[in-house]
C-alpha positions, 0 to 999 in steps of 0.5 A, spaced: 500 499 499 502 507 498 502 512 503 496 515 501 493 510 503 496 508 508 492 514 510 487 515 508 485 507 511 488 510 518 484 517 517 478 512 516 479 508 523 480 514 526 472 517 524 470 510 527 473 511 534 470 518 535 463 515 532 464 508 537 467 514 541 460 519 542 455 512 542 457 512 551 457 520 551 450 521 547 446 515 551 449 519 557 446 526 555 438 523 553 439 519 562 440 525 565 436 529 560 431 525 563 433 525 570 434 533 571 427 532 568 424 529 575 429 534 578 435 531 579 441 532 576 443 527 576 443 520 571 439 514 574 440 509 570 439 501 570 445 498 575 443 504 579 435 502 580 437 495 581 442 497 586 438 501 590 432 496 590 437 490 592 439 495 598 433 497 601 430 489 601 436 488 605 434 494 609 426 493 610 424 488 614 419 481 614 422 481 606 429 477 605 433 481 601 437 476 600 433 471 597 431 476 592 434 478 585 433 485 582 434 486 574 433 492 571 433 493 563 430 501 562 427 502 568 423 495 568 425 492 575 424 483 574 424 480 582 425 473 581 427 468 587 423 466 593 420 469 598 415 465 604 409 469 604 403 472 599 405 479 603 413 478 603 412 478 596 407 484 596 412 488 601 418 487 595 414 489 590 412 496 593 419 497 595 421 497 589 416 500 586 418 506 590 425 507 587 426 513 583 426 511 575 423 506 575 418 504 570 414 497 572 416 492 577 415 483 574 414 479 580 412 473 576 418 470 578 417 470 584 415 464 587 412 463 595 415 458 598 412 451 600 409 452 607 411 445 611 405 445 615 
């Protein structure tokens, strides 16, 4: 390859790198704008929501936070695992719904353990 062809190839690669690098910034900017519309300058993302839901479940009495898994995709929280009663499941859903940024809570994978009675 000639020097000119190499230079053109290098410029094209650099341009691609800039485009790829700008995608996360665009997503972050959109998340920050959405958070500002909700009254906060801090962006709310799925990782933050998952961590906050899990922490609040652990801190809530009568909710077995260690047996409930939390996954978040686009603000929709999915709770899975096993709880001892329907009231524990309902309380876990209520805790998750109170978290800022949560758009929906799916507890269909949250099962109530069969009691030994």
